[in-house]
MOPAC internal coordinates of N, CA, C and O (Angstrom, degrees):
PM7 1SCF
backbone

  N    0.0000 0     0.00 0     0.00 0    0    0    0
  C    1.4349 1     0.00 0     0.00 0    1    0    0
  C    1.4578 1   111.42 1     0.00 0    2    1    0
  O    1.2310 1   120.19 1   -49.20 1    3    2    1
  N    1.2948 1   117.23 1   130.80 1    3    2    1
  C    1.4657 1   125.40 1  -178.76 1    5    3    2
  C    1.6229 1   108.48 1   -97.81 1    6    5    3
  O    1.2310 1   124.46 1   -88.01 1    7    6    5
  N    1.3424 1   109.04 1    91.99 1    7    6    5
  C    1.4366 1   116.76 1   175.34 1    9    7    6
  C    1.6007 1   109.42 1   -92.87 1   10    9    7
  O    1.2310 1   119.61 1   -32.52 1   11   10    9
  N    1.3657 1   118.35 1   147.48 1   11   10    9
  C    1.4134 1   120.28 1   176.14 1   13   11   10
  C    1.6460 1   108.54 1   -77.55 1   14   13   11
  O    1.2310 1   125.29 1   -20.00 1   15   14   13
  N    1.1846 1   107.44 1   160.00 1   15   14   13
  C    1.4708 1   113.06 1   177.83 1   17   15   14
  C    1.4951 1   116.26 1   -49.99 1   18   17   15
  O    1.2310 1   122.06 1   132.32 1   19   18   17
  N    1.3263 1   113.65 1   -47.68 1   19   18   17
  C    1.4468 1   124.42 1   167.83 1   21   19   18
  C    1.4938 1   114.75 1   -41.88 1   22   21   19
  O    1.2310 1   122.52 1   118.67 1   23   22   21
  N    1.3092 1   112.79 1   -61.33 1   23   22   21
  C    1.5021 1   120.28 1   178.68 1   25   23   22
  C    1.6036 1   114.00 1   -55.05 1   26   25   23
  O    1.2310 1   122.16 1   140.95 1   27   26   25
  N    1.3203 1   113.47 1   -39.05 1   27   26   25
  C    1.5380 1   117.78 1  -179.14 1   29   27   26
  C    1.5042 1   106.13 1   -70.42 1   30   29   27
  O    1.2310 1   119.09 1   135.41 1   31   30   29
  N    1.3425 1   119.34 1   -44.59 1   31   30   29
  C    1.4822 1   122.04 1  -176.67 1   33   31   30
  C    1.5675 1   109.91 1   -63.72 1   34   33   31
  O    1.2310 1   120.56 1   140.03 1   35   34   33
  N    1.3325 1   116.54 1   -39.97 1   35   34   33
  C    1.5474 1   120.82 1  -177.85 1   37   35   34
  C    1.4848 1   104.71 1   -65.03 1   38   37   35
  O    1.2310 1   119.85 1   131.56 1   39   38   37
  N    1.4103 1   117.88 1   -48.44 1   39   38   37
  C    1.4163 1   122.01 1   179.48 1   41   39   38
  C    1.5303 1   114.84 1   -54.83 1   42   41   39
  O    1.2310 1   121.49 1   136.83 1   43   42   41
  N    1.3313 1   114.76 1   -43.17 1   43   42   41
  C    1.4872 1   123.88 1   179.00 1   45   43   42
  C    1.6035 1   107.81 1   -63.80 1   46   45   43
  O    1.2310 1   119.87 1   136.10 1   47   46   45
  N    1.2690 1   117.84 1   -43.90 1   47   46   45
  C    1.4984 1   122.40 1   178.82 1   49   47   46
  C    1.5783 1   108.67 1   -63.61 1   50   49   47
  O    1.2310 1   119.31 1   135.83 1   51   50   49
  N    1.2736 1   118.92 1   -44.17 1   51   50   49
  C    1.4535 1   120.44 1  -177.88 1   53   51   50
  C    1.5403 1   112.78 1   -70.38 1   54   53   51
  O    1.2310 1   121.41 1   151.81 1   55   54   53
  N    1.3631 1   114.91 1   -28.19 1   55   54   53
  C    1.4360 1   122.74 1   177.39 1   57   55   54
  C    1.5564 1   115.31 1   -81.86 1   58   57   55
  O    1.2310 1   120.79 1   167.12 1   59   58   57
  N    1.4066 1   116.09 1   -12.88 1   59   58   57
  C    1.4919 1   120.27 1  -175.99 1   61   59   58
  C    1.4668 1   109.09 1   -65.64 1   62   61   59
  O    1.2310 1   122.22 1   -39.59 1   63   62   61
  N    1.3886 1   113.36 1   140.41 1   63   62   61
  C    1.5212 1   114.85 1   176.16 1   65   63   62
  C    1.4899 1   112.59 1   -72.03 1   66   65   63
  O    1.2310 1   118.85 1   -30.62 1   67   66   65
  N    1.2278 1   119.81 1   149.38 1   67   66   65
  C    1.4423 1   121.56 1   177.82 1   69   67   66
  C    1.5198 1   106.52 1  -107.48 1   70   69   67
  O    1.2310 1   121.41 1   -36.14 1   71   70   69
  N    1.2858 1   114.90 1   143.86 1   71   70   69
  C    1.4827 1   123.35 1  -172.18 1   73   71   70
  C    1.5794 1   103.92 1  -120.20 1   74   73   71
  O    1.2310 1   118.32 1   -48.70 1   75   74   73
  N    1.2838 1   120.81 1   131.30 1   75   74   73
  C    1.3282 1   129.81 1   176.18 1   77   75   74
  C    1.5075 1   117.17 1  -104.04 1   78   77   75
  O    1.2310 1   118.87 1  -176.52 1   79   78   77
  N    1.3391 1   119.75 1     3.48 1   79   78   77
  C    1.3464 1   120.83 1   176.64 1   81   79   78
  C    1.5305 1   111.11 1  -150.23 1   82   81   79
  O    1.2310 1   119.25 1   -47.34 1   83   82   81
  N    1.4469 1   119.04 1   132.66 1   83   82   81
  C    1.4757 1   125.85 1    16.08 1   85   83   82
  C    1.4676 1   114.75 1   -87.28 1   86   85   83
  O    1.2310 1   119.18 1   178.50 1   87   86   85
  N    1.4009 1   119.16 1    -1.50 1   87   86   85
  C    1.3632 1   116.83 1  -177.76 1   89   87   86
  C    1.4482 1   110.97 1  -101.62 1   90   89   87
  O    1.2310 1   119.53 1   -12.65 1   91   90   89
  N    1.3598 1   118.51 1   167.35 1   91   90   89
  C    1.4609 1   124.46 1   179.98 1   93   91   90
  C    1.6137 1   109.93 1   -57.34 1   94   93   91
  O    1.2310 1   123.92 1   134.00 1   95   94   93
  N    1.2774 1   110.09 1   -46.00 1   95   94   93
  C    1.4469 1   114.74 1  -179.23 1   97   95   94
  C    1.6345 1   110.74 1  -156.50 1   98   97   95
  O    1.2310 1   120.61 1   -51.31 1   99   98   97
  N    1.1684 1   116.45 1   128.69 1   99   98   97
  C    1.4740 1   121.05 1   177.46 1  101   99   98
  C    1.5282 1   110.78 1  -154.69 1  102  101   99
  O    1.2310 1   121.24 1   -26.94 1  103  102  101
  N    1.3233 1   115.24 1   153.06 1  103  102  101
  C    1.5153 1   118.52 1  -173.04 1  105  103  102
  C    1.6021 1    98.20 1  -127.68 1  106  105  103
  O    1.2310 1   127.41 1   -29.18 1  107  106  105
  N    1.4490 1   103.35 1   150.82 1  107  106  105
  C    1.5222 1   112.81 1  -177.93 1  109  107  106
  C    1.4732 1   102.23 1  -111.59 1  110  109  107
  O    1.2310 1   118.63 1   -51.87 1  111  110  109
  N    1.2406 1   120.22 1   128.13 1  111  110  109
  C    1.5356 1   124.66 1   178.04 1  113  111  110
  C    1.5010 1   108.21 1  -111.62 1  114  113  111
  O    1.2310 1   120.59 1   -52.85 1  115  114  113
  N    1.3305 1   116.49 1   127.15 1  115  114  113
  C    1.4173 1   124.86 1   175.60 1  117  115  114
  C    1.5187 1   103.24 1  -130.07 1  118  117  115
  O    1.2310 1   121.32 1   -47.68 1  119  118  117
  N    1.3779 1   115.08 1   132.32 1  119  118  117
  C    1.4583 1   122.91 1   177.13 1  121  119  118
  C    1.5331 1   109.50 1    49.22 1  122  121  119
  O    1.2310 1   121.36 1  -125.05 1  123  122  121
  N    1.3514 1   115.00 1    54.95 1  123  122  121
  C    1.4153 1   124.65 1  -178.99 1  125  123  122
  C    1.5310 1   111.23 1   -63.49 1  126  125  123
  O    1.2310 1   120.69 1   131.93 1  127  126  125
  N    1.3169 1   116.28 1   -48.07 1  127  126  125
  C    1.4593 1   121.66 1  -174.32 1  129  127  126
  C    1.5613 1   104.02 1   -94.63 1  130  129  127
  O    1.2310 1   122.09 1   -22.28 1  131  130  129
  N    1.3347 1   113.60 1   157.72 1  131  130  129
  C    1.4778 1   123.99 1   170.47 1  133  131  130
  C    1.5543 1   109.05 1   -59.13 1  134  133  131
  O    1.2310 1   123.84 1   -34.77 1  135  134  133
  N    1.3392 1   110.23 1   145.23 1  135  134  133
  C    1.5733 1   111.71 1  -178.39 1  137  135  134
  C    1.4982 1   110.05 1   -56.75 1  138  137  135
  O    1.2310 1   118.62 1   135.90 1  139  138  137
  N    1.3771 1   120.24 1   -44.10 1  139  138  137
  C    1.4512 1   122.11 1   178.40 1  141  139  138
  C    1.5086 1   115.33 1   -53.32 1  142  141  139
  O    1.2310 1   122.00 1   140.05 1  143  142  141
  N    1.4008 1   113.78 1   -39.95 1  143  142  141
  C    1.3759 1   115.52 1  -177.44 1  145  143  142
  C    1.6209 1   111.89 1   -68.60 1  146  145  143
  O    1.2310 1   124.11 1   139.87 1  147  146  145
  N    1.4627 1   109.72 1   -40.13 1  147  146  145
  C    1.4598 1   109.72 1   176.29 1  149  147  146
  C    1.5547 1   113.46 1   -60.58 1  150  149  147
  O    1.2310 1   121.86 1   150.13 1  151  150  149
  N    1.3124 1   114.05 1   -29.87 1  151  150  149
  C    1.5408 1   117.70 1  -175.68 1  153  151  150
  C    1.5689 1   107.27 1   -72.91 1  154  153  151
  O    1.2310 1   123.49 1   137.35 1  155  154  153
  N    1.3907 1   110.91 1   -42.65 1  155  154  153
  C    1.4839 1   119.09 1  -179.11 1  157  155  154
  C    1.5752 1   108.58 1   -62.54 1  158  157  155
  O    1.2310 1   120.91 1   137.17 1  159  158  157
  N    1.2870 1   115.86 1   -42.83 1  159  158  157
  C    1.4902 1   116.56 1   179.32 1  161  159  158
  C    1.5756 1   113.76 1   -66.07 1  162  161  159
  O    1.2310 1   123.46 1   146.94 1  163  162  161
  N    1.3720 1   110.98 1   -33.06 1  163  162  161
  C    1.5497 1   108.02 1   175.31 1  165  163  162
  C    1.4888 1   110.85 1   -72.49 1  166  165  163
  O    1.2310 1   117.04 1   142.94 1  167  166  165
  N    1.2493 1   123.24 1   -37.06 1  167  166  165
  C    1.4562 1   125.59 1   173.63 1  169  167  166
  C    1.5117 1   111.37 1   -61.96 1  170  169  167
  O    1.2310 1   119.01 1   149.79 1  171  170  169
  N    1.3630 1   119.49 1   -30.21 1  171  170  169
  C    1.4339 1   122.50 1  -175.18 1  173  171  170
  C    1.5707 1   110.49 1   -97.65 1  174  173  171
  O    1.2310 1   121.31 1  -169.83 1  175  174  173
  N    1.3360 1   115.09 1    10.17 1  175  174  173
  C    1.4760 1   117.05 1  -177.45 1  177  175  174
  C    1.4858 1   107.29 1   -69.38 1  178  177  175
  O    1.2310 1   121.25 1   -41.00 1  179  178  177
  N    1.4014 1   115.22 1   139.00 1  179  178  177
  C    1.5521 1   117.44 1  -178.74 1  181  179  178
  C    1.5499 1   111.62 1   -64.04 1  182  181  179
  O    1.2310 1   122.91 1   -31.49 1  183  182  181
  N    1.2969 1   112.04 1   148.51 1  183  182  181
  C    1.4410 1   123.16 1   174.57 1  185  183  182
  C    1.5986 1   106.03 1   -62.75 1  186  185  183
  O    1.2310 1   122.34 1   -29.94 1  187  186  185
  N    1.3993 1   113.13 1   150.06 1  187  186  185
  C    1.4625 1   112.50 1   178.52 1  189  187  186
  C    1.4478 1   118.87 1   -55.22 1  190  189  187
  O    1.2310 1   119.03 1   153.18 1  191  190  189
  N    1.4055 1   119.46 1   -26.82 1  191  190  189
  C    1.4295 1   120.16 1   178.71 1  193  191  190
  C    1.4654 1   113.36 1   -65.02 1  194  193  191
  O    1.2310 1   119.64 1   152.76 1  195  194  193
  N    1.3461 1   118.30 1   -27.24 1  195  194  193
  C    1.4314 1   120.46 1   172.28 1  197  195  194
  C    1.5798 1   110.60 1   -60.42 1  198  197  195
  O    1.2310 1   123.28 1   133.65 1  199  198  197
  N    1.2713 1   111.32 1   -46.35 1  199  198  197
  C    1.5213 1   110.97 1  -178.12 1  201  199  198
  C    1.5066 1   111.03 1   -71.48 1  202  201  199
  O    1.2310 1   121.25 1   143.25 1  203  202  201
  N    1.2840 1   115.22 1   -36.75 1  203  202  201
  C    1.5302 1   118.17 1   173.15 1  205  203  202
  C    1.5317 1   116.25 1   -57.34 1  206  205  203
  O    1.2310 1   122.20 1   137.54 1  207  206  205
  N    1.2592 1   113.40 1   -42.46 1  207  206  205
  C    1.4619 1   114.53 1  -176.07 1  209  207  206
  C    1.5057 1   116.45 1   -95.84 1  210  209  207
  O    1.2310 1   121.88 1   139.05 1  211  210  209
  N    1.4446 1   114.00 1   -40.95 1  211  210  209
  C    1.5174 1   113.99 1   177.40 1  213  211  210
  C    1.4735 1   115.09 1   -75.88 1  214  213  211
  O    1.2310 1   119.99 1   127.93 1  215  214  213
  N    1.2746 1   117.63 1   -52.07 1  215  214  213
  C    1.5014 1   125.80 1  -174.71 1  217  215  214
  C    1.4747 1   109.81 1   -61.74 1  218  217  215
  O    1.2310 1   118.83 1   145.10 1  219  218  217
  N    1.2890 1   119.83 1   -34.90 1  219  218  217
  C    1.5033 1   117.09 1   176.50 1  221  219  218
  C    1.4790 1   117.23 1   -57.66 1  222  221  219
  O    1.2310 1   123.65 1   155.71 1  223  222  221
  N    1.3995 1   110.60 1   -24.29 1  223  222  221
  C    1.4903 1   113.95 1  -179.03 1  225  223  222
  C    1.4637 1   109.63 1   -85.71 1  226  225  223
  O    1.2310 1   118.97 1   170.67 1  227  226  225
  N    1.3832 1   119.57 1    -9.33 1  227  226  225
  C    1.4560 1   122.67 1  -176.49 1  229  227  226
  C    1.5575 1   108.71 1  -122.79 1  230  229  227
  O    1.2310 1   122.34 1  -113.46 1  231  230  229
  N    1.2772 1   113.12 1    66.54 1  231  230  229
  C    1.4872 1   114.26 1   176.92 1  233  231  230
  C    1.6456 1   111.28 1  -125.75 1  234  233  231
  O    1.2310 1   124.18 1   -24.53 1  235  234  233
  N    1.3553 1   109.58 1   155.47 1  235  234  233
  C    1.4050 1   115.55 1   172.08 1  237  235  234
  C    1.4916 1   106.19 1  -128.53 1  238  237  235
  O    1.2310 1   121.53 1   -38.85 1  239  238  237
  N    1.4219 1   114.67 1   141.15 1  239  238  237
  C    1.4424 1   116.89 1  -174.62 1  241  239  238
  C    1.5325 1   108.36 1  -120.82 1  242  241  239
  O    1.2310 1   120.01 1   -26.31 1  243  242  241
  N    1.2587 1   117.59 1   153.69 1  243  242  241
  C    1.4599 1   122.81 1   173.82 1  245  243  242
  C    1.5743 1   108.05 1  -146.92 1  246  245  243
  O    1.2310 1   121.17 1    14.27 1  247  246  245
  N    1.3007 1   115.36 1  -165.73 1  247  246  245
  C    1.4555 1   115.84 1   178.38 1  249  247  246
  C    1.4897 1   112.66 1   -70.57 1  250  249  247
  O    1.2310 1   119.74 1   161.66 1  251  250  249
  N    1.3592 1   118.11 1   -18.34 1  251  250  249
  C    1.4329 1   122.94 1  -178.33 1  253  251  250
  C    1.5475 1   109.56 1   -83.72 1  254  253  251
  O    1.2310 1   122.10 1   165.96 1  255  254  253
  N    1.2434 1   113.59 1   -14.04 1  255  254  253
  C    1.5437 1   113.63 1  -175.10 1  257  255  254
  C    1.6312 1   109.89 1   128.66 1  258  257  255
  O    1.2310 1   122.57 1     8.69 1  259  258  257
  N    1.3116 1   112.69 1  -171.31 1  259  258  257
  C    1.3747 1   121.13 1  -171.40 1  261  259  258
  C    1.6288 1   107.51 1  -106.90 1  262  261  259
  O    1.2310 1   120.32 1   -39.35 1  263  262  261
  N    1.3231 1   116.99 1   140.65 1  263  262  261
  C    1.3948 1   120.55 1   175.01 1  265  263  262
  C    1.5948 1   103.20 1  -115.87 1  266  265  263
  O    1.2310 1   122.09 1   -44.60 1  267  266  265
  N    1.3340 1   113.61 1   135.40 1  267  266  265
  C    1.5061 1   117.07 1   177.34 1  269  267  266
  C    1.4826 1   110.26 1  -112.05 1  270  269  267
  O    1.2310 1   119.36 1   -29.21 1  271  270  269
  N    1.1840 1   118.83 1   150.79 1  271  270  269
  C    1.6037 1   125.71 1  -171.55 1  273  271  270
  C    1.5228 1   108.30 1  -122.49 1  274  273  271
  O    1.2310 1   122.83 1   -55.02 1  275  274  273
  N    1.2661 1   112.18 1   124.98 1  275  274  273
  C    1.5089 1   120.08 1   162.37 1  277  275  274
  C    1.4842 1   104.13 1  -137.22 1  278  277  275
  O    1.2310 1   119.61 1   -75.36 1  279  278  277
  N    1.3531 1   118.36 1   104.64 1  279  278  277
  C    1.5211 1   117.09 1  -175.27 1  281  279  278
  C    1.5956 1   106.98 1  -101.90 1  282  281  279
  O    1.2310 1   123.16 1    -8.53 1  283  282  281
  N    1.2858 1   111.54 1   171.47 1  283  282  281
  C    1.4510 1   120.76 1  -178.03 1  285  283  282
  C    1.5236 1   109.61 1   -55.79 1  286  285  283
  O    1.2310 1   120.67 1   134.16 1  287  286  285
  N    1.3245 1   116.33 1   -45.84 1  287  286  285
  C    1.4955 1   116.01 1  -178.02 1  289  287  286
  C    1.4635 1   116.91 1   -68.30 1  290  289  287
  O    1.2310 1   121.52 1   160.28 1  291  290  289
  N    1.3958 1   114.70 1   -19.72 1  291  290  289
  C    1.5411 1   117.58 1   169.48 1  293  291  290
  C    1.5254 1   109.52 1   -64.89 1  294  293  291
  O    1.2310 1   121.37 1   136.35 1  295  294  293
  N    1.3407 1   114.98 1   -43.65 1  295  294  293
  C    1.4599 1   114.03 1  -179.26 1  297  295  294
  C    1.5766 1   113.76 1   -73.34 1  298  297  295
  O    1.2310 1   119.56 1   144.74 1  299  298  297
  N    1.2763 1   118.45 1   -35.26 1  299  298  297
  C    1.4438 1   120.33 1  -179.79 1  301  299  298
  C    1.6067 1   110.95 1   -68.48 1  302  301  299
  O    1.2310 1   121.85 1   147.99 1  303  302  301
  N    1.2877 1   114.06 1   -32.01 1  303  302  301
  C    1.4753 1   118.01 1   179.57 1  305  303  302
  C    1.5135 1   118.54 1  -104.47 1  306  305  303
  O    1.2310 1   122.73 1  -162.05 1  307  306  305
  N    1.3069 1   112.37 1    17.95 1  307  306  305
  C    1.4079 1   120.37 1  -174.09 1  309  307  306
  C    1.5211 1   113.75 1   -56.54 1  310  309  307
  O    1.2310 1   118.57 1   -41.12 1  311  310  309
  N    1.4132 1   120.32 1   138.88 1  311  310  309
  C    1.4380 1   121.49 1   179.82 1  313  311  310
  C    1.5191 1   104.19 1  -135.62 1  314  313  311
  O    1.2310 1   124.21 1   -21.29 1  315  314  313
  N    1.4495 1   109.53 1   158.71 1  315  314  313
  C    1.4191 1   113.81 1   176.86 1  317  315  314
  C    1.5786 1   109.03 1   108.82 1  318  317  315
  O    1.2310 1   122.81 1   -52.36 1  319  318  317
  N    1.2691 1   112.22 1   127.64 1  319  318  317
  C    1.5176 1   120.75 1  -176.92 1  321  319  318
  C    1.5731 1   108.96 1   -62.43 1  322  321  319
  O    1.2310 1   116.75 1   142.00 1  323  322  321
  N    1.2343 1   123.78 1   -38.00 1  323  322  321
  C    1.5065 1   127.19 1   179.37 1  325  323  322
  C    1.5228 1   108.66 1   -63.45 1  326  325  323
  O    1.2310 1   120.44 1   134.40 1  327  326  325
  N    1.2636 1   116.76 1   -45.60 1  327  326  325
  C    1.4910 1   119.79 1  -174.97 1  329  327  326
  C    1.6009 1   108.44 1   -75.15 1  330  329  327
  O    1.2310 1   121.43 1   141.48 1  331  330  329
  N    1.2976 1   114.88 1   -38.52 1  331  330  329
  C    1.5155 1   113.92 1   173.58 1  333  331  330
  C    1.5544 1   110.65 1   -61.80 1  334  333  331
  O    1.2310 1   120.75 1   135.59 1  335  334  333
  N    1.3242 1   116.17 1   -44.41 1  335  334  333
  C    1.4119 1   119.10 1  -176.56 1  337  335  334
  C    1.5769 1   112.96 1   -63.86 1  338  337  335
  O    1.2310 1   121.79 1   155.32 1  339  338  337
  N    1.2412 1   114.18 1   -24.68 1  339  338  337
  C    1.4184 1   125.14 1   175.26 1  341  339  338
  C    1.5661 1   111.11 1   -65.36 1  342  341  339
  O    1.2310 1   122.22 1   150.01 1  343  342  341
  N    1.3311 1   113.35 1   -29.99 1  343  342  341
  C    1.4686 1   121.53 1  -179.16 1  345  343  342
  C    1.5886 1   111.44 1   -88.69 1  346  345  343
  O    1.2310 1   121.81 1  -175.80 1  347  346  345
  N    1.4486 1   114.14 1     4.20 1  347  346  345
  C    1.3911 1   115.83 1  -178.73 1  349  347  346
  C    1.5097 1   114.72 1   100.82 1  350  349  347
  O    1.2310 1   120.90 1  -170.48 1  351  350  349
  N    1.2956 1   115.88 1     9.52 1  351  350  349
  C    1.5635 1   119.98 1  -177.79 1  353  351  350
  C    1.5066 1   111.07 1    98.59 1  354  353  351
  O    1.2310 1   120.20 1    -9.39 1  355  354  353
  N    1.2985 1   117.23 1   170.61 1  355  354  353
  C    1.4350 1   125.89 1  -171.52 1  357  355  354
  C    1.5217 1   114.95 1   -54.26 1  358  357  355
  O    1.2310 1   122.57 1   133.89 1  359  358  357
  N    1.4057 1   112.69 1   -46.11 1  359  358  357
  C    1.4724 1   119.93 1  -174.11 1  361  359  358
  C    1.5703 1   110.66 1   -67.54 1  362  361  359
  O    1.2310 1   123.83 1   134.45 1  363  362  361
  N    1.2639 1   110.25 1   -45.55 1  363  362  361
  C    1.5878 1   118.34 1   178.09 1  365  363  362
  C    1.5619 1   108.39 1   -66.12 1  366  365  363
  O    1.2310 1   118.79 1   137.13 1  367  366  365
  N    1.3051 1   119.92 1   -42.87 1  367  366  365
  C    1.4772 1   122.95 1   178.51 1  369  367  366
  C    1.6193 1   105.60 1   -59.76 1  370  369  367
  O    1.2310 1   119.17 1   134.10 1  371  370  369
  N    1.2064 1   119.19 1   -45.90 1  371  370  369
  C    1.5141 1   118.03 1  -178.16 1  373  371  370
  C    1.4980 1   114.07 1   -63.25 1  374  373  371
  O    1.2310 1   120.88 1   142.37 1  375  374  373
  N    1.3051 1   115.93 1   -37.63 1  375  374  373
  C    1.4684 1   121.64 1   174.47 1  377  375  374
  C    1.4558 1   109.88 1   -63.30 1  378  377  375
  O    1.2310 1   119.96 1   132.27 1  379  378  377
  N    1.3569 1   117.68 1   -47.73 1  379  378  377
  C    1.4823 1   118.90 1  -179.26 1  381  379  378
  C    1.4592 1   111.05 1   -69.42 1  382  381  379
  O    1.2310 1   118.03 1   138.83 1  383  382  381
  N    1.2829 1   121.35 1   -41.17 1  383  382  381
  C    1.4693 1   130.90 1   179.05 1  385  383  382
  C    1.5504 1   104.51 1   -52.39 1  386  385  383
  O    1.2310 1   117.80 1   126.76 1  387  386  385
  N    1.4087 1   121.79 1   -53.24 1  387  386  385
  C    1.3218 1   125.67 1   178.83 1  389  387  386
  C    1.5469 1   115.97 1   -48.69 1  390  389  387
  O    1.2310 1   122.18 1   136.95 1  391  390  389
  N    1.3018 1   113.44 1   -43.05 1  391  390  389
  C    1.5313 1   116.61 1   176.10 1  393  391  390
  C    1.3941 1   110.49 1   -61.95 1  394  393  391
  O    1.2310 1   120.26 1   130.79 1  395  394  393
  N    1.3873 1   117.11 1   -49.21 1  395  394  393
  C    1.4809 1   117.05 1  -175.27 1  397  395  394
  C    1.5169 1   111.33 1   -66.68 1  398  397  395
  O    1.2310 1   121.00 1   148.25 1  399  398  397
  N    1.3258 1   115.70 1   -31.75 1  399  398  397
  C    1.4616 1   119.70 1  -177.07 1  401  399  398
  C    1.5722 1   108.85 1   -68.39 1  402  401  399
  O    1.2310 1   122.67 1   137.95 1  403  402  401
  N    1.3351 1   112.48 1   -42.05 1  403  402  401
  C    1.5661 1   116.09 1   177.15 1  405  403  402
  C    1.4668 1   112.38 1   -58.88 1  406  405  403
  O    1.2310 1   119.86 1   139.73 1  407  406  405
  N    1.3648 1   117.88 1   -40.27 1  407  406  405
  C    1.4375 1   123.82 1  -178.72 1  409  407  406
  C    1.5794 1   108.00 1   -68.60 1  410  409  407
  O    1.2310 1   121.75 1   134.40 1  411  410  409
  N    1.3088 1   114.25 1   -45.60 1  411  410  409
  C    1.4767 1   120.49 1  -179.08 1  413  411  410
  C    1.5618 1   108.28 1   -59.77 1  414  413  411
  O    1.2310 1   120.12 1   133.24 1  415  414  413
  N    1.3137 1   117.38 1   -46.76 1  415  414  413
  C    1.5177 1   119.68 1  -179.52 1  417  415  414
  C    1.5852 1   109.83 1   -64.31 1  418  417  415
  O    1.2310 1   120.59 1   143.69 1  419  418  417
  N    1.2099 1   116.48 1   -36.31 1  419  418  417
  C    1.4618 1   117.96 1   174.64 1  421  419  418
  C    1.5475 1   116.83 1   -64.04 1  422  421  419
  O    1.2310 1   123.43 1   129.86 1  423  422  421
  N    1.2956 1   111.03 1   -50.14 1  423  422  421
  C    1.5277 1   119.33 1  -175.34 1  425  423  422
  C    1.6084 1   107.85 1   -70.04 1  426  425  423
  O    1.2310 1   118.51 1   152.09 1  427  426  425
  N    1.2225 1   120.44 1   -27.91 1  427  426  425
  C    1.4186 1   125.81 1  -175.53 1  429  427  426
  C    1.5207 1   109.40 1  -105.22 1  430  429  427
  O    1.2310 1   119.91 1  -161.63 1  431  430  429
  N    1.3191 1   117.77 1    18.37 1  431  430  429
  C    1.4771 1   116.23 1   177.58 1  433  431  430
  C    1.5775 1   109.75 1   -86.02 1  434  433  431
  O    1.2310 1   121.80 1   -12.30 1  435  434  433
  N    1.3356 1   114.15 1   167.70 1  435  434  433
  C    1.4327 1   119.46 1   178.66 1  437  435  434
  C    1.5834 1   113.28 1   -53.89 1  438  437  435
  O    1.2310 1   122.00 1   139.76 1  439  438  437
  N    1.2165 1   113.78 1   -40.24 1  439  438  437
  C    1.4958 1   120.04 1  -176.58 1  441  439  438
  C    1.5978 1   116.94 1   -58.83 1  442  441  439
  O    1.2310 1   123.33 1   165.32 1  443  442  441
  N    1.4231 1   111.23 1   -14.68 1  443  442  441
  C    1.4549 1   119.29 1  -176.64 1  445  443  442
  C    1.3981 1   109.71 1  -104.11 1  446  445  443
  O    1.2310 1   118.26 1   179.67 1  447  446  445
  N    1.3080 1   120.92 1    -0.33 1  447  446  445
  C    1.6231 1   119.28 1  -177.02 1  449  447  446
  C    1.4830 1   103.33 1   -81.79 1  450  449  447
  O    1.2310 1   120.10 1   180.00 1  451  450  449

């Protein structure tokens, strides 16, 4: 049966066990995404230079230290020749962007609200 990534993820969420202790309600997810999607995300992971350059500009600091942010929409909407080059060039960026866009569209679809 050829199910979409979205259908597989939804089925995995529905099958996840719910735990009522120590919290009022919690769910435990294991192998949430299909294996191939995990593999694609690993291959599409941004190069360290993206984190060094991009995330440095999006940080919040407190007494506990600094948190850096690089979110999916930052990858999907990335602009600038240097950033695109860090993904391996325009063609490679478009391939990696498509993987992140698919995941973004799944996670922020009405079924996940």
